C-alpha positions as CSV (number, residue, x, y, z in Angstrom):
1,M,-0.5,-18.0,10.6
2,L,2.9,-18.0,12.2
3,L,5.2,-20.9,12.7
4,T,6.2,-21.4,16.3
5,P,9.9,-20.6,16.8
6,R,12.1,-23.6,17.5
7,S,15.8,-23.0,16.9
8,Q,16.2,-19.4,15.9
9,T,16.8,-16.3,18.0
10,P,13.9,-13.9,18.4
11,D,15.7,-11.2,16.4
12,T,16.0,-13.4,13.3
13,P,13.6,-12.0,10.7
14,S,12.5,-15.3,9.1
15,H,9.0,-15.8,10.3
16,G,7.2,-18.4,8.2
17,F,10.1,-20.8,8.0
18,R,11.5,-22.2,11.2
19,P,14.2,-24.8,10.6
20,G,13.5,-26.4,13.9
21,A,9.7,-26.7,13.4
22,P,8.2,-30.2,13.6
23,S,8.6,-32.1,10.4
24,R,4.9,-32.7,10.1
25,F,4.3,-29.0,9.8
26,R,7.4,-27.9,7.9
27,L,6.1,-27.0,4.5
28,Q,3.3,-29.5,4.1
29,L,0.6,-29.1,1.5
30,R,-2.2,-31.4,0.5
31,G,-1.7,-32.7,-3.0
32,R,-4.9,-31.7,-4.7
33,R,-3.5,-30.6,-8.0
34,R,-3.9,-34.0,-9.7
35,L,-6.8,-36.3,-9.4
36,K,-4.6,-39.3,-9.1
37,A,-2.9,-37.6,-6.0
38,T,-6.3,-37.4,-4.3
39,A,-7.5,-40.9,-5.0
40,L,-6.8,-42.0,-1.5
41,L,-8.8,-39.1,0.0
42,A,-11.6,-39.7,-2.4
43,S,-12.2,-43.0,-0.8
44,A,-12.9,-41.2,2.4
45,V,-16.1,-39.8,1.0
46,S,-19.1,-42.1,0.8
47,V,-20.0,-42.4,-2.9
48,C,-23.5,-42.7,-4.3
49,L,-23.9,-43.1,-8.1
50,L,-25.1,-40.0,-10.0
51,A,-27.6,-40.3,-12.8
52,A,-26.5,-42.8,-15.4
53,G,-23.8,-41.4,-17.7
54,T,-23.1,-38.3,-15.5
55,P,-19.5,-38.3,-14.3
56,A,-18.5,-36.8,-11.0
57,T,-15.7,-34.3,-11.7
58,P,-13.7,-32.1,-9.4
59,V,-13.8,-28.4,-10.2
60,G,-12.3,-25.1,-8.8
61,V,-12.4,-21.4,-9.2
62,G,-8.9,-21.3,-10.7
63,D,-6.9,-19.9,-7.8
64,R,-3.3,-19.6,-9.0
65,L,-2.0,-21.5,-6.0
66,F,-4.9,-23.8,-5.4
67,P,-6.7,-24.3,-8.8
68,Y,-9.1,-26.9,-7.6
69,L,-10.2,-25.1,-4.5
70,G,-13.6,-23.5,-4.3
71,N,-16.6,-24.0,-6.6
72,P,-18.4,-21.8,-9.2
73,G,-22.1,-21.3,-9.5
74,Y,-23.2,-20.2,-6.0
75,D,-22.4,-17.8,-3.2
76,V,-22.7,-19.1,0.3
77,Q,-24.5,-16.8,2.7
78,S,-24.4,-18.9,5.9
79,Y,-23.3,-22.2,7.4
80,D,-25.0,-24.0,10.2
81,L,-22.6,-26.7,11.6
82,S,-23.6,-29.4,14.1
83,F,-21.0,-31.7,15.6
84,T,-21.5,-34.5,18.1
85,Y,-18.2,-35.3,19.9
86,P,-18.2,-38.9,21.2
87,G,-15.7,-38.2,24.0
88,S,-12.8,-39.9,22.0
89,N,-10.4,-38.5,19.5
90,S,-10.2,-41.8,17.7
91,K,-13.8,-41.9,16.6
92,P,-15.5,-39.7,13.9
93,L,-17.9,-37.0,15.0
94,Q,-21.5,-37.2,13.7
95,A,-22.2,-34.0,11.9
96,V,-24.8,-32.0,9.9
97,T,-23.8,-29.1,7.7
98,T,-26.5,-26.8,6.4
99,I,-25.6,-24.3,3.7
100,N,-27.7,-21.4,2.6
101,A,-26.5,-20.1,-0.7
102,R,-27.6,-18.0,-3.6
103,T,-27.0,-19.4,-7.1
104,T,-25.1,-17.2,-9.6
105,A,-25.8,-19.6,-12.5
106,A,-28.4,-22.2,-13.4
107,L,-27.2,-25.5,-11.8
108,D,-28.2,-29.0,-12.7
109,H,-25.4,-30.1,-10.4
110,F,-22.8,-28.4,-8.2
111,N,-19.7,-29.2,-6.2
112,L,-18.8,-28.8,-2.5
113,D,-15.3,-29.1,-1.2
114,F,-15.2,-32.1,1.2
115,A,-12.9,-34.9,2.1
116,H,-12.1,-37.1,5.0
117,G,-15.7,-37.9,6.1
118,K,-18.5,-40.3,5.2
119,V,-21.5,-38.6,3.5
120,E,-24.7,-40.3,4.6
121,S,-27.3,-38.1,2.8
122,V,-27.7,-34.8,0.9
123,R,-30.9,-32.8,0.6
124,V,-31.4,-29.8,-1.5
125,D,-34.3,-27.6,-0.6
126,G,-35.7,-30.4,1.5
127,E,-35.6,-33.0,-1.3
128,P,-33.1,-35.9,-1.5
129,A,-30.3,-35.4,-3.9
130,T,-27.8,-37.8,-5.5
131,F,-24.1,-37.3,-4.7
132,A,-20.7,-38.7,-5.5
133,G,-17.1,-38.1,-4.5
134,A,-14.6,-36.7,-7.0
135,G,-11.1,-36.0,-5.7
136,E,-11.7,-33.7,-2.8
137,D,-15.1,-32.6,-4.1
138,L,-18.6,-33.8,-3.3
139,V,-20.6,-33.5,-6.4
140,V,-24.4,-33.0,-5.8
141,T,-27.2,-33.4,-8.3
142,P,-30.5,-32.0,-7.1
143,D,-33.8,-33.5,-8.3
144,K,-34.4,-30.3,-10.4
145,V,-32.3,-27.5,-11.9
146,L,-31.6,-24.6,-9.6
147,P,-32.3,-21.4,-11.5
148,A,-29.8,-18.6,-11.5
149,G,-30.4,-16.0,-8.8
150,S,-32.4,-18.3,-6.5
151,W,-31.9,-19.2,-2.9
152,T,-31.1,-22.8,-2.0
153,R,-30.6,-24.8,1.2
154,I,-28.2,-27.7,1.1
155,T,-28.2,-30.2,4.1
156,V,-25.4,-32.8,4.3
157,R,-25.4,-35.5,7.0
158,H,-21.9,-36.7,7.3
159,T,-19.1,-37.7,9.7
160,S,-16.1,-35.6,10.5
161,D,-13.0,-37.6,11.2
162,P,-10.5,-36.2,13.7
163,V,-7.8,-38.8,12.8
164,P,-5.7,-37.5,9.8
165,A,-5.5,-39.7,6.8
166,K,-2.1,-40.7,5.6
167,G,-0.3,-37.8,4.0
168,Q,-3.0,-35.4,5.2
169,D,-2.7,-32.5,7.6
170,G,-5.0,-29.7,8.8
171,G,-8.6,-29.6,9.9
172,W,-9.1,-31.1,13.3
173,V,-6.1,-30.8,15.7
174,Q,-6.0,-33.4,18.5
175,T,-5.1,-31.9,21.9
176,S,-4.4,-33.6,25.2
177,D,-8.0,-33.2,26.3
178,G,-10.0,-32.9,23.1
179,L,-10.0,-31.1,19.7
180,A,-9.4,-27.8,18.0
181,M,-9.4,-26.7,14.4
182,A,-6.6,-25.4,12.1
183,N,-8.1,-24.9,8.6
184,Q,-5.5,-22.7,6.9
185,A,-4.9,-22.5,4.0
186,D,-7.2,-25.1,2.4
187,A,-8.3,-27.6,5.1
188,G,-11.8,-26.4,6.1
189,H,-13.2,-29.0,3.8
190,L,-11.4,-31.7,5.8
191,V,-13.9,-30.9,8.6
192,F,-17.2,-30.0,6.9
193,P,-18.6,-29.6,3.3
194,C,-18.0,-26.0,2.2
195,N,-16.9,-23.6,-0.5
196,D,-13.4,-23.5,0.8
197,I,-12.0,-20.3,-0.5
198,P,-11.4,-17.1,1.4
199,S,-13.4,-14.9,-1.0
200,D,-16.7,-16.6,-0.2
201,K,-17.3,-15.4,3.3
202,A,-20.4,-16.3,5.2
203,L,-22.1,-16.2,8.6
204,F,-21.6,-19.2,10.8
205,T,-23.7,-21.0,13.5
206,F,-22.0,-23.8,15.5
207,R,-23.8,-26.4,17.6
208,I,-21.5,-28.7,19.4
209,T,-22.7,-31.6,21.5
210,A,-20.2,-33.2,23.9
211,P,-20.3,-35.4,27.0
212,N,-20.8,-33.5,30.3
213,G,-17.5,-32.4,31.7
214,Y,-16.3,-31.0,28.4
215,T,-16.5,-27.4,27.3
216,A,-17.2,-26.4,23.7
217,V,-16.3,-23.0,22.3
218,A,-16.4,-21.6,18.8
219,N,-16.1,-18.4,16.8
220,G,-18.4,-15.6,17.7
221,L,-20.6,-15.4,20.9
222,P,-22.5,-18.0,22.8
223,V,-26.3,-18.0,22.2
224,D,-27.4,-21.1,24.0
225,R,-26.3,-24.0,26.2
226,E,-28.6,-27.0,26.8
227,K,-27.9,-30.0,29.0
228,T,-29.7,-33.2,28.1
229,G,-28.9,-36.2,30.2
230,K,-25.2,-37.1,29.8
231,T,-24.5,-34.4,27.1
232,T,-24.5,-30.7,26.7
233,T,-25.0,-28.8,23.5
234,W,-23.3,-25.4,23.1
235,T,-24.4,-22.9,20.4
236,Y,-22.3,-20.1,19.0
237,R,-23.0,-17.6,16.3
238,T,-20.8,-15.1,14.4
239,R,-22.0,-11.5,13.8
240,H,-19.7,-10.9,10.9
241,P,-19.0,-13.0,7.8
242,M,-16.0,-15.4,8.0
243,A,-13.9,-17.4,5.6
244,T,-13.9,-21.2,6.0
245,E,-10.2,-21.3,6.8
246,L,-10.9,-19.2,9.9
247,A,-13.5,-21.5,11.5
248,Q,-12.7,-22.6,15.0
249,V,-14.2,-25.2,17.4
250,S,-12.6,-26.1,20.7
251,I,-13.8,-29.2,22.6
252,G,-11.9,-30.0,25.8
253,R,-11.8,-30.1,29.6
254,S,-11.4,-26.4,29.5
255,S,-12.1,-23.2,31.4
256,V,-13.3,-20.0,29.7
257,L,-11.8,-17.0,31.3
258,H,-13.7,-13.7,30.8
259,R,-12.4,-10.2,30.9
260,T,-13.3,-6.8,29.4
261,G,-11.5,-5.2,26.5
262,P,-11.7,-1.7,25.1
263,H,-15.2,-0.1,24.8
264,G,-16.5,-2.8,27.1
265,M,-15.9,-5.5,24.5
266,P,-16.1,-9.1,25.9
267,V,-12.8,-10.9,25.8
268,R,-12.7,-14.6,26.5
269,D,-9.9,-17.1,26.6
270,V,-10.0,-20.9,26.4
271,V,-7.4,-22.9,28.3
272,R,-7.1,-26.3,29.7
273,T,-8.4,-26.0,33.2
274,A,-5.2,-27.5,34.6
275,D,-3.2,-24.7,33.0
276,R,-5.4,-21.8,34.0
277,K,-3.2,-20.4,36.8
278,E,0.0,-20.7,34.8
279,L,-1.3,-19.0,31.7
280,E,-3.4,-16.2,33.2
281,P,-0.5,-13.6,33.4
282,W,-0.1,-13.9,29.6
283,L,-3.8,-13.8,28.8
284,A,-4.3,-10.7,30.9
285,K,-2.2,-8.8,28.4
286,T,-4.7,-9.1,25.6
287,P,-6.9,-6.0,26.4
288,G,-3.9,-3.8,26.3
289,Q,-2.7,-5.2,23.1
290,I,-6.1,-4.7,21.5
291,A,-6.0,-1.0,22.7
292,W,-2.5,-0.7,21.1
293,M,-3.7,-2.1,17.8
294,E,-6.8,0.2,17.8
295,S,-4.4,3.2,18.3
296,K,-2.7,2.2,15.0
297,V,-5.5,1.1,12.7
298,G,-8.9,1.9,14.4
299,R,-11.7,0.0,16.2
300,Y,-11.4,-3.7,16.6
301,P,-13.6,-5.2,13.8
302,F,-15.5,-8.1,15.6
303,E,-17.8,-8.8,18.5
304,T,-15.2,-10.5,20.7
305,Y,-11.6,-11.7,20.9
306,G,-9.6,-14.2,22.9
307,I,-6.9,-16.8,22.8
308,L,-7.4,-20.6,22.5
309,M,-4.4,-22.1,24.3
310,A,-4.1,-25.6,22.8
311,D,-2.1,-28.3,24.7
312,A,-0.9,-29.8,21.5
313,S,2.2,-29.8,19.3
314,T,1.0,-27.9,16.2
315,G,4.1,-26.0,15.2
316,F,2.2,-22.8,14.6
317,E,-0.1,-20.1,15.8
318,L,-3.3,-19.3,13.8
319,E,-5.6,-16.3,13.6
320,T,-8.9,-18.1,13.7
321,Q,-11.6,-15.3,13.7
322,T,-12.3,-13.9,17.2
323,L,-10.4,-16.9,18.8
324,S,-6.8,-17.2,17.9
325,L,-5.2,-20.6,18.2
326,F,-1.9,-20.8,20.1
327,E,0.4,-23.6,21.2
328,K,0.8,-23.7,24.9
329,E,4.5,-24.4,24.5
330,L,5.1,-20.8,23.3
331,F,4.1,-19.6,26.8
332,A,5.5,-22.3,29.0
333,G,8.9,-22.8,30.4
334,N,10.4,-19.3,29.9
335,T,11.8,-20.5,26.5
336,Y,11.5,-17.1,24.8
337,P,11.9,-13.5,26.1
338,A,8.6,-12.0,27.3
339,W,8.8,-9.2,24.7
340,Y,9.0,-11.7,21.9
341,V,6.1,-13.8,23.1
342,E,4.0,-10.6,23.4
343,S,4.9,-9.6,19.8
344,I,3.7,-13.0,18.5
345,M,0.4,-12.4,20.4
346,V,0.1,-9.1,18.5
347,H,0.9,-10.8,15.2
348,E,-2.2,-13.0,15.5
349,L,-4.3,-10.2,17.0
350,S,-3.4,-7.9,14.0
351,H,-4.7,-10.6,11.7
352,Q,-8.2,-9.9,13.0
353,W,-8.0,-6.7,10.9
354,F,-5.6,-8.0,8.2
355,G,-6.7,-11.3,6.9
356,D,-9.9,-11.9,8.9
357,S,-12.0,-8.8,8.5
358,V,-10.2,-7.9,5.3
359,S,-9.7,-11.3,3.6
360,P,-7.5,-12.0,0.6
361,R,-9.4,-12.4,-2.6
362,T,-6.9,-15.1,-3.8
363,W,-4.1,-16.9,-2.0
364,S,-1.5,-15.0,-4.0
365,D,-2.7,-12.0,-1.9
366,L,-1.4,-13.8,1.2
367,W,1.2,-11.1,1.7
368,L,-1.5,-8.6,2.7
369,N,-2.3,-10.9,5.7
370,E,1.2,-12.0,6.8
371,G,3.1,-8.9,5.8
372,H,0.9,-6.7,7.8
373,A,0.8,-9.1,10.8
374,T,4.6,-9.2,10.7
375,W,4.7,-5.4,10.4
376,Y,2.6,-4.8,13.6
377,E,4.5,-7.6,15.4
378,A,7.7,-5.7,14.7
379,L,6.3,-2.3,15.4
380,Y,5.0,-3.5,18.8
381,A,8.4,-4.9,19.6
382,E,10.0,-1.5,18.7
383,E,7.6,0.6,20.8
384,K,7.2,-1.7,23.8
385,A,10.6,-3.4,24.0
386,G,13.0,-1.1,22.2
387,K,13.7,-3.5,19.4
388,P,14.4,-1.2,16.4
389,M,12.3,-1.7,13.3
390,E,15.1,-0.4,11.1
391,K,17.5,-3.1,12.4
392,R,15.0,-5.9,11.7
393,M,14.2,-4.5,8.2
394,K,17.9,-4.1,7.3
395,A,18.4,-7.8,8.2
396,A,15.4,-8.7,6.2
397,Y,16.8,-6.7,3.2
398,A,20.0,-8.7,3.4
399,A,18.0,-12.0,3.1
400,S,15.3,-10.8,0.8
401,D,16.8,-11.7,-2.5
402,G,17.3,-15.3,-1.3
403,W,13.7,-15.4,-0.1
404,R,12.5,-14.2,-3.5
405,A,14.6,-16.8,-5.3
406,A,13.3,-19.6,-3.0
407,G,9.7,-18.6,-2.7
408,G,8.9,-16.0,-5.3
409,P,8.3,-12.3,-4.8
410,P,5.8,-11.3,-2.0
411,A,2.6,-10.9,-4.2
412,A,3.5,-13.8,-6.7
413,P,4.6,-16.6,-4.4
414,K,5.6,-19.9,-5.8
415,G,3.1,-22.7,-5.7
416,P,3.0,-25.3,-3.0
417,E,5.5,-28.2,-3.1
418,P,3.8,-31.5,-4.0
419,G,2.3,-33.1,-1.0
420,Q,3.4,-30.2,1.3
421,K,0.3,-28.5,2.6
422,I,1.5,-25.1,3.7
423,S,4.6,-24.5,1.8
424,I,3.2,-21.1,0.6
425,F,3.9,-19.8,4.1
426,R,7.5,-18.9,3.3
427,P,9.7,-15.9,4.5
428,N,8.8,-14.0,1.4
429,V,5.3,-13.4,2.6
430,Y,6.3,-12.6,6.2
431,D,9.4,-10.4,6.7
432,G,9.8,-10.2,2.9
433,A,6.3,-8.6,2.7
434,A,6.9,-6.4,5.8
435,L,10.0,-5.2,4.1
436,A,7.9,-3.9,1.2
437,L,5.6,-2.1,3.7
438,Y,8.7,-0.5,5.2
439,A,9.8,0.6,1.8
440,L,6.3,2.0,1.2
441,R,6.5,4.0,4.4
442,Q,9.9,5.3,3.4
443,E,8.5,6.2,-0.1
444,I,5.3,8.1,0.9
445,G,6.1,9.2,4.4
446,R,4.7,8.1,7.8
447,P,1.5,10.2,7.8
448,A,0.3,8.9,4.4
449,F,1.3,5.4,5.3
450,E,-0.7,5.5,8.6
451,Q,-3.7,7.0,6.8
452,L,-3.5,4.2,4.2
453,E,-3.5,1.5,6.9
454,R,-6.6,2.9,8.6
455,S,-8.4,3.5,5.4
456,W,-7.6,0.0,4.1
457,V,-9.2,-1.8,7.1
458,S,-12.2,0.6,7.2
459,L,-12.9,0.5,3.5
460,H,-12.8,-3.3,3.1
461,R,-14.2,-4.3,6.5
462,D,-16.1,-7.6,6.4
463,G,-15.0,-8.0,2.8
464,T,-12.3,-9.3,0.5
465,A,-9.6,-7.3,-1.3
466,D,-6.5,-7.9,-3.4
467,T,-3.1,-6.4,-4.2
468,A,-4.5,-4.2,-6.9
469,D,-6.9,-2.7,-4.4
470,Y,-4.1,-1.9,-2.0
471,E,-2.0,-0.3,-4.8
472,R,-4.9,1.9,-5.9
473,L,-5.7,3.1,-2.4
474,A,-2.0,3.8,-1.7
475,S,-1.8,5.8,-4.9
476,R,-4.9,7.8,-4.1
477,I,-3.9,8.6,-0.6
478,S,-0.3,9.5,-1.5
479,G,-1.4,11.5,-4.5
480,R,1.1,9.7,-6.7
481,D,1.1,6.8,-9.2
482,L,2.7,4.0,-7.3
483,S,2.3,1.3,-9.9
484,G,6.0,1.2,-10.6
485,F,6.9,1.0,-6.9
486,F,4.5,-1.9,-6.3
487,K,5.5,-3.7,-9.5
488,A,9.2,-3.7,-8.3
489,W,8.6,-4.4,-4.7
490,L,5.8,-7.0,-4.9
491,Y,6.6,-8.7,-8.2
492,G,10.3,-8.2,-8.9
493,E,12.8,-11.1,-9.0
494,K,15.2,-8.9,-7.0
495,T,14.7,-6.6,-4.1
496,P,14.7,-2.9,-5.3
497,P,16.9,-0.3,-3.6
498,M,15.5,0.7,-0.2
499,P,14.3,4.4,-0.2
500,G,16.4,6.3,2.2
501,H,18.9,3.5,2.7
502,P,20.9,3.2,-0.6
503,D,23.7,1.4,1.4
504,W,21.5,-1.6,2.2
505,K,22.7,-4.7,0.4
506,S,21.6,-8.3,-0.2
507,D,23.6,-11.1,1.3
508,A,22.0,-13.7,-0.9
509,P,24.3,-16.6,-2.0
510,D,25.6,-16.2,-5.6
511,A,25.1,-18.9,-8.2
512,K,28.3,-20.6,-7.1
513,G,27.1,-21.0,-3.5
514,G,29.2,-18.1,-2.1
515,K,28.2,-14.8,-0.7
516,G,27.2,-12.3,-3.3
517,R,24.9,-9.5,-4.3
518,S,23.0,-11.1,-7.2
519,G,20.2,-12.7,-5.2
520,K,19.8,-15.4,-7.9
521,A,20.6,-18.5,-5.9
522,A,18.0,-20.4,-4.1
523,Q,17.9,-20.2,-0.3
């Protein structure tokens, strides 16, 4: 994810916090930490009583930043999502979510993450199950205990509401001609019942029914399109597992533009038909950008790629798997230099390797996504537009102590602000994390660093990994114990000296509000 620039110059290394970004997006985070904070959303889930005396309780897997996100006891293997769009953004979509999962413990009940929809029925292995809402969870009690190590199929009939509830953001995004999705970091369950954590990746099938005249597109490749009377059903399927936060469905009066990428890979872009001619010159750049990324880190990891150009004010760009979401505004009106817009395109493209194919095990590992995307964004600007990486990193170093004070060190970011959905996306995990990668390249040398990057995405392709995994791989490839280096750069309160640049200094405000070198004051 990258916030759309608003009031800063392109050379300002502060991705992840744009002072001019729309207030609805500026550091929002759904308040899920306390049950009382989610009482309003709980009312959005249809409640049916559980067996007498059995309370419905929200649970989580204990993520440091989102402790009530995700659910123990099962591992999702696939999702089959069906949505019926009524032709209006003010009415809920009828939906059916089918989950195929393998239990990891004996379950007499289990939780799904789900909010902002009415549950009509739940069936487990074909049999009716009781269910109840608890916070932002849907608690399901099957008619019999599910033994550990067994396969189970969960079918939930529900609605999916595209109108945000008060104080809620994420999930469906309303565009001028339909809908799109933006589920990062923890909003997939505002659209469909799921295990909404990046570590539980699964295959997806999407079936979208919409009135004739609309076009539906989703992650993966199309496998069917069937017209029945006044509606058309579009089916897409992924070939690689995907985290729920990366799911994408576009419904609109759109055109799908096809072109060929490296190795004959299909590239398809989705734009509002009225914008097709205006945006085509930008979209035509994607195959070359894919080839550039492949020259850095190896073969593109998925079956297709493309850009979904939303005619909506989102305030961000988002790396939804195989179909990155962009705000049309970024490309319209010659507001930003062409080199800068292209580097932002590369930022989201690079996430297909870093964040999508290799997903973070926990949200504290977010720096592995955003730091790398920022790194390749900056490297592309250096190689293609003559914008020196060293200049950007020196500016980031000057600001880094302030970023750490405000948001925590890159691999131990501070938790989200109450009621502010995405406040974990701060500068410390963008340019602050890219600065740590720059220091690592300085420390181990360019050849070892480039080998590390290629090995990382190859070794963990289609999987999840964390900061400790990256440290171990870097140590192995460099032939050195880098634990001290990573502890200082990723977890330290202050930014360590930059290898090769002992003259670089922090310009963080001092405790009295003036310029200083301590880096202790908040941003």
